[in-house]
VMD Tcl script that draws the C-alpha trace (Angstrom):
set ca {
  {23.60 23.89 8.74}
  {20.84 21.17 8.63}
  {20.73 19.43 6.30}
  {17.00 17.69 5.60}
  {17.07 13.93 6.17}
  {14.82 11.34 6.87}
  {16.02 7.96 8.99}
  {14.50 4.56 8.55}
  {14.15 1.80 10.88}
  {12.70 -1.86 11.21}
  {10.60 -3.22 13.88}
  {13.29 -5.03 16.64}
  {12.25 -8.57 17.28}
  {13.18 -8.45 20.45}
  {12.74 -6.34 24.19}
  {16.59 -6.18 23.79}
  {16.30 -5.02 20.09}
  {13.32 -2.42 21.43}
  {15.50 -1.22 23.94}
  {18.58 -0.56 21.69}
  {16.53 0.96 18.72}
  {15.02 3.32 21.19}
  {18.58 4.73 22.62}
  {19.69 4.96 18.80}
  {17.00 7.12 18.28}
  {17.51 9.61 20.69}
  {20.80 9.93 19.92}
  {19.58 10.57 15.89}
  {16.90 12.93 16.53}
  {19.92 15.58 17.02}
  {19.92 15.20 13.22}
  {16.17 16.83 13.23}
  {14.80 14.65 10.66}
  {12.04 15.14 9.13}
  {10.32 12.01 9.63}
  {11.34 8.79 10.51}
  {9.93 5.34 8.56}
  {9.44 1.91 9.73}
  {9.90 -1.13 7.58}
  {7.13 -4.05 6.79}
  {7.70 -7.27 6.84}
  {7.23 -9.57 3.77}
  {3.37 -9.70 3.61}
  {2.64 -7.64 6.47}
  {4.31 -9.91 8.67}
  {5.57 -7.47 10.98}
  {2.55 -5.50 10.68}
  {2.01 -4.96 14.61}
  {5.97 -4.14 15.32}
  {5.72 -1.81 12.50}
  {2.98 -0.25 13.86}
  {3.96 -0.09 18.00}
  {7.15 1.56 16.95}
  {5.50 4.22 14.30}
  {3.55 4.74 17.79}
  {6.46 5.17 19.60}
  {8.27 7.68 16.82}
  {4.97 9.60 17.33}
  {4.92 9.70 21.35}
  {8.41 10.75 21.19}
  {7.41 14.14 19.16}
  {8.76 13.30 15.87}
  {6.58 12.81 12.29}
  {6.54 8.89 11.65}
  {6.12 7.31 8.39}
  {4.48 3.75 8.16}
  {5.75 1.33 5.02}
  {2.89 -0.08 3.78}
  {3.00 -3.10 1.41}
  {-0.31 -5.03 -0.75}
  {0.94 -7.94 -2.21}
  {-0.88 -10.84 -0.61}
  {-3.41 -8.56 1.47}
  {-7.05 -7.50 0.70}
  {-8.08 -4.46 0.04}
  {-10.60 -4.99 3.80}
  {-6.88 -5.70 5.03}
  {-5.59 -2.43 4.04}
  {-8.45 -0.42 4.46}
  {-8.27 -1.81 8.71}
  {-4.53 -0.86 8.68}
  {-5.38 2.88 7.13}
  {-7.80 3.12 9.47}
  {-5.50 2.42 12.16}
  {-2.66 4.20 11.31}
  {-4.98 7.47 11.11}
  {-6.67 6.84 14.34}
  {-2.64 6.67 15.16}
  {-1.98 10.32 13.81}
  {0.30 8.85 10.98}
  {0.33 11.20 8.10}
  {2.55 9.58 5.89}
  {3.02 6.16 4.18}
  {5.70 4.37 2.07}
  {3.44 2.61 -0.39}
  {5.01 -0.41 -1.97}
  {4.11 -3.86 -3.56}
  {6.39 -5.69 -0.81}
  {7.47 -9.38 -1.35}
  {5.43 -12.22 0.15}
  {6.76 -14.59 2.72}
  {8.42 -17.88 1.12}
  {6.02 -20.52 0.64}
  {2.89 -18.32 0.03}
  {0.88 -18.27 -3.15}
  {0.22 -14.86 -4.76}
  {-3.21 -14.14 -3.79}
  {-4.55 -11.09 -2.63}
  {-6.68 -8.28 -4.49}
  {-3.51 -5.84 -5.54}
  {-0.84 -6.94 -7.90}
  {1.39 -3.98 -8.02}
  {2.35 -0.85 -5.68}
  {0.52 1.64 -8.08}
  {-2.87 -0.53 -7.57}
  {-2.03 -0.19 -3.85}
  {-1.35 3.75 -4.28}
  {-4.68 4.26 -6.01}
  {-6.48 2.38 -3.70}
  {-5.12 4.73 -0.92}
  {-6.23 7.81 -3.17}
  {-9.39 6.41 -3.22}
  {-10.08 5.71 -0.01}
  {-8.20 8.35 1.90}
  {-8.00 11.24 -0.91}
  {-5.33 13.58 0.28}
  {-4.74 12.22 3.49}
  {-1.58 11.08 4.14}
  {1.55 11.73 2.10}
  {2.46 8.82 0.07}
  {6.47 7.65 -0.27}
  {7.39 5.59 -3.36}
  {10.42 3.42 -3.85}
  {12.26 3.96 -7.23}
  {15.54 1.85 -8.22}
  {18.12 4.20 -10.01}
  {20.17 0.35 -11.00}
  {16.86 -0.89 -12.12}
  {14.40 -2.75 -10.15}
  {15.92 -6.30 -10.15}
  {12.92 -7.72 -11.41}
  {12.28 -5.85 -13.92}
  {12.26 -6.56 -17.88}
  {14.04 -3.85 -19.06}
  {15.09 -0.54 -17.55}
  {12.56 0.99 -19.84}
  {9.46 -0.63 -18.20}
  {11.05 -0.22 -15.18}
  {10.30 3.91 -15.59}
  {6.96 3.21 -16.80}
  {6.15 0.81 -13.85}
  {8.05 4.36 -11.62}
  {5.58 6.72 -13.89}
  {2.45 4.72 -13.12}
  {2.78 4.54 -9.56}
  {3.65 8.59 -9.77}
  {0.41 9.17 -11.64}
  {-1.63 7.26 -9.13}
  {-0.64 9.79 -6.76}
  {2.84 9.63 -4.99}
  {4.29 12.67 -3.33}
  {7.72 11.78 -3.13}
  {10.35 8.82 -4.31}
  {13.31 7.32 -2.19}
  {15.75 5.54 -3.90}
  {17.00 1.84 -3.37}
  {20.47 2.52 -1.57}
  {23.58 2.89 -4.24}
  {27.23 3.84 -4.33}
  {27.22 5.24 -8.11}
  {26.11 8.78 -8.00}
  {25.80 9.09 -12.00}
  {23.38 5.84 -11.51}
  {20.93 8.39 -9.37}
  {21.42 11.76 -11.81}
  {21.26 9.35 -14.76}
  {17.43 8.27 -13.03}
  {16.71 12.08 -12.23}
  {17.36 13.23 -15.86}
  {15.15 10.43 -17.15}
  {12.73 10.84 -14.56}
  {12.25 14.81 -15.78}
  {12.33 13.89 -19.46}
  {8.93 11.65 -18.83}
  {7.33 14.20 -17.83}
  {7.21 12.91 -13.99}
  {7.36 15.75 -11.71}
  {8.49 14.36 -8.05}
  {11.07 14.95 -5.79}
  {13.60 11.99 -5.77}
  {15.52 11.36 -2.57}
  {18.88 9.04 -2.59}
  {18.65 6.23 -0.15}
  {21.75 6.34 1.76}
  {23.26 2.93 3.07}
  {26.20 3.15 5.46}
  {28.72 0.56 5.27}
  {29.19 -0.96 8.38}
  {28.97 -4.69 7.56}
  {30.53 -6.64 4.61}
  {29.33 -9.73 4.79}
  {25.82 -8.15 5.32}
  {25.86 -5.63 2.63}
  {26.98 -8.12 0.16}
  {23.85 -9.96 1.11}
  {21.24 -7.61 1.06}
  {22.87 -6.13 -1.96}
  {23.01 -9.42 -4.06}
  {18.94 -9.82 -2.80}
  {17.81 -6.36 -3.77}
  {20.01 -5.53 -6.96}
  {21.82 -3.28 -5.66}
  {25.33 -2.68 -7.44}
  {28.05 -2.42 -4.76}
  {31.05 -1.29 -7.63}
  {33.95 -3.59 -7.74}
  {36.55 -1.46 -6.40}
  {34.58 -1.35 -3.47}
  {33.69 -5.29 -2.96}
  {37.55 -5.81 -3.53}
  {38.51 -3.11 -0.71}
  {35.61 -4.74 1.51}
  {37.11 -8.15 0.85}
  {40.34 -7.41 1.49}
  {39.98 -6.16 5.00}
  {38.88 -9.56 6.09}
  {37.30 -9.89 9.62}
  {38.93 -5.97 10.47}
  {35.50 -4.53 11.59}
  {37.51 -1.29 12.34}
  {39.19 -0.90 9.04}
  {35.48 -1.83 7.15}
  {33.78 0.68 9.21}
  {36.13 3.55 8.79}
  {36.57 2.80 4.92}
  {32.96 3.18 4.67}
  {32.53 6.85 6.93}
  {34.89 7.64 3.89}
  {33.20 6.13 0.78}
  {29.80 7.08 1.81}
  {30.70 10.65 3.07}
  {31.75 11.07 -0.43}
  {29.43 9.64 -1.98}
  {26.66 12.36 -0.10}
  {29.15 14.71 -0.96}
  {29.18 14.28 -4.87}
  {24.96 13.88 -4.40}
  {24.53 17.38 -2.44}
  {27.09 19.31 -5.06}
  {24.71 17.82 -8.40}
  {21.72 19.44 -6.54}
  {20.37 16.48 -4.00}
  {18.18 18.03 -1.79}
  {18.10 15.77 0.72}
  {18.92 12.25 2.13}
  {16.75 9.42 3.78}
  {19.32 6.53 5.42}
  {18.87 3.25 5.88}
  {20.07 3.18 9.30}
  {19.64 -0.65 10.36}
  {18.71 0.63 13.70}
  {22.12 1.74 14.70}
  {23.42 5.65 15.13}
  {26.74 6.03 15.15}
  {27.64 5.72 10.93}
  {25.31 7.87 10.45}
  {25.97 10.48 13.10}
  {29.18 10.51 11.83}
  {28.23 10.69 7.88}
  {26.20 14.16 8.67}
  {29.04 15.70 11.17}
  {31.59 15.36 8.26}
  {28.93 16.45 5.96}
  {28.76 19.48 8.77}
  {25.65 19.13 9.50}
  {25.43 17.67 12.69}
  {27.41 19.42 16.01}
}
mol new
graphics top color blue
foreach p $ca { graphics top sphere $p radius 0.5 }
foreach p [lrange $ca 0 end-1] q [lrange $ca 1 end] { graphics top cylinder $p $q radius 0.2 }
display resetview
């Protein structure tokens, strides 16, 4: 039994990182992902690396989605990027507002992800399938949960096809968010984003930056393991597998794994779920 899933990578910064990512991808392709997405640095700072990685994935015979962020970008730059991606054979985009590199002013011709989505649709029609981000635990910069849902609705109505959540460890937050999406009359699939736990300090740092809540009991257990990497990974596998089982039992039909360019944890979670050999 296969589980519909997608995988996310980031563009490597060194030849060694690129080689490691190629090896990880080959192992992860055993999961038969529907597509693999590649992230985009602040202000488009990794655009070349992103597009190079997307191109490699396509040449490996797997569908690839490029992240595309708009903050600080001009319409001409986005138009140029869309043309490049189309020529490469990309059929799917993850459209984001994105972050500016530190020290930059706002600039650019886009304010929100919804502006980017509307621009893509105006420029290219239905040529690309568009995924957008959503936040079951509320975007860290949102004024309120209500304003966050309004912003999400604007993205959906601008032309988004699918939503991928920020990672979370509380299944109830996901189910509540899906209920609110349905109550708002938004017909869009909400795919849970899954973050394997392999590194305690890295997870704490990411979560503090992006507003993802680590439940107190998980945080305390991780802190208690100290530098015991083996125990952290074993605990992480148990926690994230249980989360996926609960999500699946509650109706989640597919998952998006934030792989961190590594294969072992994602493969083991899928094996435990009975969807990988």
